[in-house]
N, C-alpha and C positions, 0 to 999 in steps of 0.2 A: 579492738586491737587486732584480731585476725583479719578484719576487713582492711585495716590500714596496711598490715603486712602484705596482704594480697596485692594491694595497689602498688606498694613499693616494688614488689617483684615484677609487676607489669612495666613500670617506668624504668626499671633497670635493664630492660631488653635493649640490645644494640640496634642501631639504625637498620642494618641489613635484615635483622630478624623481624623488626616491625614492618619493613617493606614486604617480606615474605608473608606475614600475617595479612597485610592489606590485599595482597594478590589473591588470597583465598576468598575474599568477599565478592560474591557475584552479584548481589542485589545492590541497586543504587541507594536504597533506603539504608542498608547496612553500612555502606561506605559513608553516607551522610552522618549516621550515628557515630561512626569511628572518628570522623574529623571534628565532631562537636565535643569530644571528650576533653581535649586540652590543646594548647598551642602546638605542642610537640607532635601530637597525632595529626593536627591540621597540616603541619609542615611535611610529615611523611606522606599524607594524601597528595599534597602538591607535587612532591618528588616522584611518586609512584604512578600518578595518573597518566595513562597513555591515550585515552580517548576523551574528547570534549565536544559536546553539542551546545552551542550558544543560542539562547533564546532571545536575549536582548542585546542589541549592538552596543549600547552605552557601557555595558560591563566588559566588553571584549578586551580592551587594552589591559585592564587589571588582571583578568583571567589568564591571558597569555603570559603575563609577567610572572604569575604565580606557578604556572605549570610549564616549566622549560623542557620537560622530557616527552612532550606530546609526539605521538606517532599518527594520530588521526584527529582531524578537525572538521566538524560539520557546521557550516554556516548557512544551511538551507532555510533556517528560520529568520535570517537577517537580510531581507531583500534590499535594504537600503545601502548595503555595502557598495562602495565605489572606489575609483582609482585613488582618490585622496585619502580615504580611510586606509586602504592597503598600504600606501606609502608611509603613513604614520605608524602603522603596526609593524612594518618590516624593518625600519631603520632605528638605530640607537646611536648615541654619542659615545665614543670610546673614552673611558675614564682617563684623565690626564692629558687629553688632547681634544682638538675640535673636529677631528675626523669622524666620519660616519661608518658604521658597519651593520651587517645584518643582525637582527634580533636573535637571541639565543634559541627561542622556540622553533625557529625555522630549520635548525640543523638536522633533527631526526625525523621531521615530518614526512610520512609516507603516503597518507591518504587525505585528500582534501575534497570536501563536498561544497560546491558553490551553486547548486541548482537554484533557479529562480532569482539569482542576483541580477536585478534589472539595470543597475548602474555601473557594472564592471565592464571595462573596455580593454583594448589591447595593451595600453601602458601598464595598467594594474596587473594584468595576467602575465605580462613579460617580467615584471618585477618578481612576482610570485614564482615563476618558473626558474628564474636565476637565483633567487634567495633560498630555495629549498632543494638542495642537491640530491636528497634522498627520495624525492617525490616519485611514487610509483603508480598512484591511482588518483584520477581527477574526475569529478562529476560536474558538468556545466549544463545539465539538462534544463530545458525551459528558461534559459537565459535569452530573453527576447532580443537583446542587442548583440548576441554572439554571432559573428560572421567570419568572413575570410581573414580579415586583419587579426581578429582575436585568435583564430586557429593558428595563424602564423606565429603569434606571440607564444602560444602554448607549446608550439613545436620546439621551443628552446629547452623544454624539459625532456632531454634525450633519454632519460631512464624510465620514462612512462611505460607501464605494462598494461594498465587498464584505463580506458577513457570512455566516458558516457556523455553523448551529445544529443540526447533525445529532444526532438522538437526545437532544434536550433534552426529556425526557418530561413535565416539569412546565410547559412553555410552552403557553399557550392563546391563543385569539383576543385576549384582553385584552392580553397581552404583545406579540403581533404588531402590534396596533393602535398601541401606544406606539412601536414601531420604525418603523412606516409613517408616523406623524405626525412623528416627530423626525428621521428620516433620509431626507429627501426626495431625496437624491442617489444613493440605492442603485441600483447597476447589476447586482449579482450577489448572489443570495440562495439559500441551501440550507437546506431544512427537512426533509430526509430523516428519517423515523422520528419526527417530532414528532406523536404520535398524537392530541393534543388539538386540533390545528388543524382548523377546519371551513371550509365554504364562506364563512361570514361574514367570517372573518379574511382569506381570500384575496381576497374582493371589495374590502375596504377597502384592502388592500395594492395592488391593481391601480389603484385610484382615486387613491392618494396617490403611489406610487412609479412615476411614468409613464416614467422613464428606464431601467427594468429591461431588461437584455439577456440575463440568464441566470437561470433559475428552476428549482429542483429540488424537486419535491413527491413524490418516490418513497415508496411504501408508505403514503401518507396515505389515509384513508377519505373523501376529498372526492368530490363528484359532478360531473355535467355542468354544474351551476351554476358551479363554479369555472372550467371551461373556457370558459364564456360570458364570465366576467369577464376571464380571461386574454386572450381575443380582442381586448380593447381596448388591449393593450400594443403600441403602434406600433413600438417599438424592439427588441422581443424577438427574439433570434436563436437561443437555446438553451432548449429545454423538455424536462425529464426528468420523466416520470410513470410510471416503472417500477413494476409491481405495485400500481397503484391499482385496487382491486377493484370500485369503484362507477362508474367511467367506462365509456362504451360508444360506439358509432358515432354516436349523436346528439350527444354532446359534441364529437367530432371534426368534425362538420358545422359546429359553431359556429366552430371554428378555421379552417375553410376560408375564411371571410369576414373573418378578422382576422389580426393578426400578419404584416404584409406583408413583414417582413425575416427571417422564420423560416428558419433554415438547418439546424438540427439538432433532431431530435425522437426521444425514446425512449419508446415505449409497450409495451415488452416485458413479457410476463407480465401484461398487463391482460386479464383473462378475458372482459370484455364487448366488447372491440375485435375487429372482423373486417374483411373485405375492403371492405365498404361504407364504413366510416369512413375507412379508409386511402386509398381511392380519392378520397373527398372532400378529404381532407387534401392529397393529391398534386395534385389539380386546382387547388387554390388557392395552391399553393406550388411553382411550377415551378423555383425556384432552390434547392430542398433539396440539401444536401451530404451529410447523414447521416440515414439512416432505420433505426431499430432496432425491428423488429416481431417479435422472437424470441418464439416460443411463443404467438403470437396467431392465426396462420392454420393451419387444419387442412390446407389445400392452396392452391397458387397457382392461382387461378381465371383464366380467360381475360380477364375484365374487369380484374383487378388487373394482369396482365401488360401489357395494353394501356395502362393508365394510366402505368406507369413509363417508357413510351417518351418521355414529356415531360420526364423528369428528365435533361436533358443534362449537368448539372453534378454528378450524384450520384457521390460518392467512396466511400461506405460504405453497405452494406446488410446487415442481419442478419435472416434469416428462419428461424432455428433451429426445429426441430421440425415443419416443414411437409412435406407430401407434394409432391414436385416431379418433373416429367417431363423427359425429354431435350429435348423441344421448348421447354420453359420456359427451359432454359439457353440455347437458341439465341436466344430473344427478348432475354434479358439481355445476351448477348454482342454482339448486333447494335446495341442501343440504348444501352447504358451503357458507352461506351468509356472514360470517365474513372474507372471503378471502381479503387480501390487496396486495398479490403478487402471481403471477403464472408464472412458467417458462415452455415455450413450444418450446424452441430452437430446431430446426431440427426435430420437430415432423412431422410425415407423416399423411396426411389426414386432416390437418387444412384448413377449408374452410370459406368463408364469413358467411355462415349459422351457422356454429359451433361457430364462434366468436360472432355473434349476440345473440345466445342462452346463451353463457357464460356471457356476460356483462349485459344481461337483469336481471339477478339475483344478480351478483357480482358487485354491483354498487359502492362498497367501494374500488375497486382496485386502488392502487397507483403505482404499478410496474407491467409491462407486457412485457414479453420477447417473441417476435415472430421471432427471428432470423432464417433466411432461411426457413420461411414458405412461399414458393414461390407462392402459389395459392391465397393468400389474395389480395384484391383490395381496392379501395377507399371506397367501400360499407362497408367493415369491419371497416376501420378507422373511417368512419362517425358514425357507431354504437358505437364504443369505445368512441368517443368524446361526443356523446349525452348522454351516460349513466354514464361514469366515469369522473365526473367533478373534482375529487380529484387526477387525474392522475399526478404523479410526474416524472416517468421514463418510457419511451417507446423505446424498441429496435426492429428495423425493418431492420436490415442488410440483404441485398440481397433480399428484397421484391420488385422485379423489377416492379410490376404493380401499385405501389403507385405513384400518380401524384399530381399536384397542388390542385386538388379537395379535396383529403384527407387532405392535409396540411391546406387547408382553414377551414375545420371543426375543426381541432386541434387548430388553431389560434383563432377560434371564441368561443370555449367552454372550452378548457383545459388551462386555464390561470395560473394554478399553476405548469405547466410543467417545470421541471428543467433540465431534461436530455433526449435527443433523439438521437438515433443512426440510421442514414440514409445511412451508408456506402454501396456503390455499389447499390444504388437505382437509376437506370438510368432514371426514370421518374421525378426526382426532378429537377426543373429549378428555374430561378430567381423569377418568379411569386410565386412559392411555398414558397420560402424563404421570400418573402414579407408578405405572410399570416402568416407564422410561427413566424415572428418577433413580432407579437402581444403578444406572450408568453414572456412577459418582465422579468419573473423570470428565464429564461434559464441560466444555469450555465455550461452545458456541451453539445456541439453540434459536432456530427461526420458526416462529409460529404465526407469522402474519396471515390475516384473513381466516384464521381458524376460529370460526364464530361459535363453536360448541364448547369452548373452554371458559373457565371462570376463575375467580380468586382461589377456589379450592384446588384446582389443578396447579396453579402457580405456586401455591403453598407446598405442594409435594416436591416440586422442583427446588424451591428455595430451601427446603429443609434438608435435602440430600445432595444437592449439587453445588457445593460451596466454591468450586473452581470456575464457575461460569464467569466469563469476562465479556461476552456479547449475547444480548437477548433482543429479539425482534418480536413484538406483540402488536404490530401494526393492525389497526382496525379489529382488534379483539374486543368486541363490545361488552363481553362479560367480565372484563378485567376492571377493577376499581381500586379504591384506596386501600382496602384490606389486603389485597394481593400485593400492592406495593409495600405495605408494612412488612409483610413476611419476607419480601424480596430484599429489602434494605437490611434486615437482620441476618439473613442467611447467605446472601451473595455479596460479601464485602469487596470482592475483587472485580466487580462489574466495571467495565470501562466503556462499553458501548450499549446504548439502550434506545430502542425505537418504540415509543408508545403513542405515535400519532393516531388521532381519531379514536382513541379509547375514551369515549365520551362520558364515562362514569368517573373519570379521574378528576379530582378537585384540588383545591389548595392544600388540603390535608395530605393527599397522596404525594404532592410535590414536596411537602415537608419531610416525608420519609425519604424521598429521592435525595434530599439535601444531606442525608447521612452517608451517602456513597462517596467517600473521599477520593476514590481513584477514578471516578467517572470522568471521561474526557470527551465523549460524543453523545449528545442527547437530541433526539428528534421528538418534538411534541406538537406537531401540527394539529390545528383544529380542536384543541382541548377547550371546549366551549364553557366549561365551569371554572376554568383557571383564571385568576386575577393577578394583580401585581404582588399580592401577598405570597402566593406560591412561588413566583419567580424570585422574590427576595430570598426565600429559603434555599432555592437551588443555587443562586449566585453566591450566597454566604457560605454554603456548605461544600460545594463542589469546586474547589479552588483550581483543580486541574482541567476544568472544562475548556476544550479547544474548539469544538464544533457544536453550534446550537442552532436548531431550526424552530422558529416560533411562528411560521406562516399560519395565518388565519386564527391566531390566538387573540381574538378581537376584544376580549375583556381585560387583557393585561394593559394597565395604565402606566403612567410615567414613574410611579413608585418602583415598579419592577425594573424598568429600564435604568433608572438612577442606580439601583443596586448592581446591575450588570456593569455599569461604568465604574463603580467603586471597587467591586470585588473580583470581577472576572478578567484578571490581567493576562491570562493565558489564552484567551479567545483568539482564534485565527480565522474562523469562518462563522458568519452569522446570516440567518435569513429572517428578515423582519417584514416581509411582504404581507400586505393586508392587515398590519397591526395599527393600533390607534396611538401611535407615538407622536409627540409634539416636536416642534422645531428645536426647542431647548434640549429635550432629552436625546434627540437624534444627534445633535452636535456633541453632547457629552459622551455618548456611546462611541461615536466615530473618532473623537479626539482623545479620549482617555485610554482606550484599548490600544496600547502601543504595539501589540503583536498582530493586530487584525490585518489580514491579507485579502480577504474576499467577503463581499457583502451583497446581499440581494435586497433591494429597496423598492419593490414594485407596489404601486397602489397604496401609498401611505397617505390616506385621505386628509389627515390633520397637519401634514407638513406642507409648507409653502415653498415657492421657488427659492425664496431667500434662505429658507431653512436647509434645503438641499445644497445650495451654494456654499453656505457656511460649513455644513457637515463635510462636504467633499474637500474644502480647503483644509479642514482640520486633520484630514488623513491622507492628503495627496502624496506625501513623501514616502509612504509605505504601502498603500493599498495596491494590490496587483490585479484585482478583478472586481468589477462592480456591475450590477444589473439594475437598470432603471426603466421607468415607463418611457415608451418611445416619444411621447409628446414633449418630454423634457429636453429632447435634443434641440428643439427650436427656441427654448426660453432660457436655458442655462447659458452663462457667458462663454464666449469662445475662449477666453483666457483660461478658465478653469478646465475646460475640456482639453485644450492644448497642453496644459501643465500635466494633466493625468496621463495623456498619451506619451508625452516626453519622458515621463518616469516609468514607462513600460506598462501602464495600467490598461487592461483590456475592458472596454465598455460594451456591454451587451444591452441592446434596446429591445424591450418586450412589447 
């Protein structure tokens, strides 16, 4: 009776109170449990849902009808969407008449993600732009058919504030001009890898979209003329020009006199940029918060070090690849007290003394990248642990002199540590992992090529680090089934696991992996003891699996592949290269997995040309990238190859 009375109280809550309860549910699992309680709770979930990410296009019409209050719609997992589908979704018949109007869900939509939609063209985009009057943010990145016509259609969305067009390879200055003229309210624009954009397009953009705060031109072949135009943007705060090969110090001198609000700049891997340009940039922007100059400087000169003394608010600096001295670290430590992140990957001259000087002043560091700083030892790690108690991320790949002593210090003092990369650190052993397991907040642990660890060390981690969601034990030859047993019981939140070439792992070990219900990314290359039985366990247990690498799993037979075709409905990427799969099994995998977008199918010795042909036909309407043996180029029918290309599929020949 008390239980019944309790339920009656719940069901007597008004609609607005139930909506407020629903808003407090931050976990998708909690929201799912909520809507499964009863029909009324499901109705409340439909009314209250603001964000929707659709994984299967066939459910899209019913989902949009159920959720009329959407503000954000993500269709990035639906590459098959085209103009016809858009037309069907946007229109509805007005009750009592034969006239058409826009569907209800379009009214409040503010954010739309269409990345990788290969079939969407200008008519569909124009309909979307006109049907969604509140649209503020659109992502059309990696849409292979997006060009100047499509940009013109999108320019009808005059209220756009954010637009992402990364790797829209057919977009030129003409299309960018239409965006610039039509979308005057733009504040954030990303044009990364849009290789047809030139200085002319950037100049018009800067003249028209004067409210721009964020601009990403990474990898573009623009020149200093673009930097001269960008300097006129009075509200710009973030500028990313990574790997722009034609800009140099002269261009940065232009920025010195412009962009008064600039806080973040990335000129990493810009070959022409050096100390002179960076000094000018710093001189004109004393309020810089982030400076990424990775692989620009051959060494930290005295003049450059003198200039950074003025950056009192600097929180992040990356100087990867530079030669640096102990005295340089002292200058940074003394003058950059606000630093929370420093990148020193592949820097030459990094010593224990230098690191000690750095952390003595930069005690607020939370992210430290020391990848390939081969000279540092446990002494440096001890100094880091003692000074940087708020450390969250530490990257030590290929720091071969780190041993259990350094990890003991980290485990004693850096209790907030969430991510550590110990890849190829030969001095790491089981005792070191025991010390490290005291960092109970660990969520990402990379131990690839650490050949001195075993199941015992993995047991320590599994027992104390329940929050781990990413684990890399690539080529850890001492890890076997027992270690995976403890892992499956202790790390239930694991989402990403790399156990490639862990040759002691057998079907029994994969049976334990099958208990990890949240696993979405699994690399298991070269597991020579694994058969189809093990793969069945993974497919049946890991229903969220989205990315699977089976390369060189030569003992896995059709039994395992049939299980994948039946159970792994969420798979988006798969690598079957060098597997012993048959024609029939390959056709089932490629045909049944309706969300599959990328497949690597190299050296499948048991598959005939006819098998490849049928498998590609089974998936041609949705596959976006496929890798095949080069010899197949001359024996596959021209019809199937043309169909794939017409659908926007990228074929890589190995």
